[in-house]
Structure formats: structure tokens, C-alpha cells
C-alpha angles and dihedrals in degrees: 000000000000094000091055090052093050089048093053092047089051090052093050088052089053089062090051095051095044091052091043093052090049088054092047093071096226094326092302095117112070106215099043087046093052092046092047096047095043095046089047089055093048092046091053091048092052090048091054090052091051089049089065090079106012127076111257095231093054096040093049095047092050092046093051091041094054089050094046094050093045097047092047091051095046089047091055098041102037109016100045097245114163117261121214138173090244091054091051093048093052092045088051088053091053090049091049090052092051093050091047093052090048091050095051095042097057124182113338093203091054091045091052090049090049093050091047090051091049091050092051090048091050092051092048091049091050092049090047092050091047090052092047091050093047093054 
């Protein structure tokens, strides 16, 4: 569960850095530039931590999807970008894809325990077979 939390925080920070870089006017304004670059670095770092136990394809898609949804919503609500039915439909499809990926991925810690248990069972079976053959 920790990996998913880190991934969501990383995605939320992606929203912050994207908006900050927009406000930096091409890195010409100091504080928005500093906020944008520093939160981008923190976001990437948290993503790398999440990747320790999540598959890269799923984690990256959810990280980017979180940022995409968040930036689009902030753009509409706070930056005066034009909303449209088509935009909301495609954002809903992105969200559905993210939910679907999370549902099929499950709990990485539980998956890791299951794999470890299977490896132990395989080793025990191999040793037992070896003992039976040697007798």
C-alpha cells in the first residue's frame, strides 16, 4: 500500500510543478521556477520509490494520468481554460484507465509475499524430490 500512496503523492506533485512552470513564464520568474523545478524533482524521486514494488508501466501510467487529470482540472477551474463535453469525456477515459490498472495490479506487498512463498514452496518441493530420489 505504501507504494501506491507514494505514487499518488508523486502524481499530485506533478500537478504542482506543471502549473508552477506555466506560471514561471518560461523559467523567467524566480519563485514559480524554483517551485516547479523542486517539486518536479521530488515527484520523480517519489515515483522511483514507488517503482521499487510497482510495475513501471502501471506506475508511470498512473503518475502521468494523475498529473494530466489534475492539470486539466486546475486549468479549467483556476486558469480559465475552456471546458467542453469532449474534454470531460476524454479525461473520464483517462481516469477509467487509471482505475482499471490499479484494480488489475492489486497490492504489490501482497504480491511480493505470494511470490516469496511460491519460491519457498518450490525449493522445498525440489529438496523433497531430491531426498526421495536419493533413498
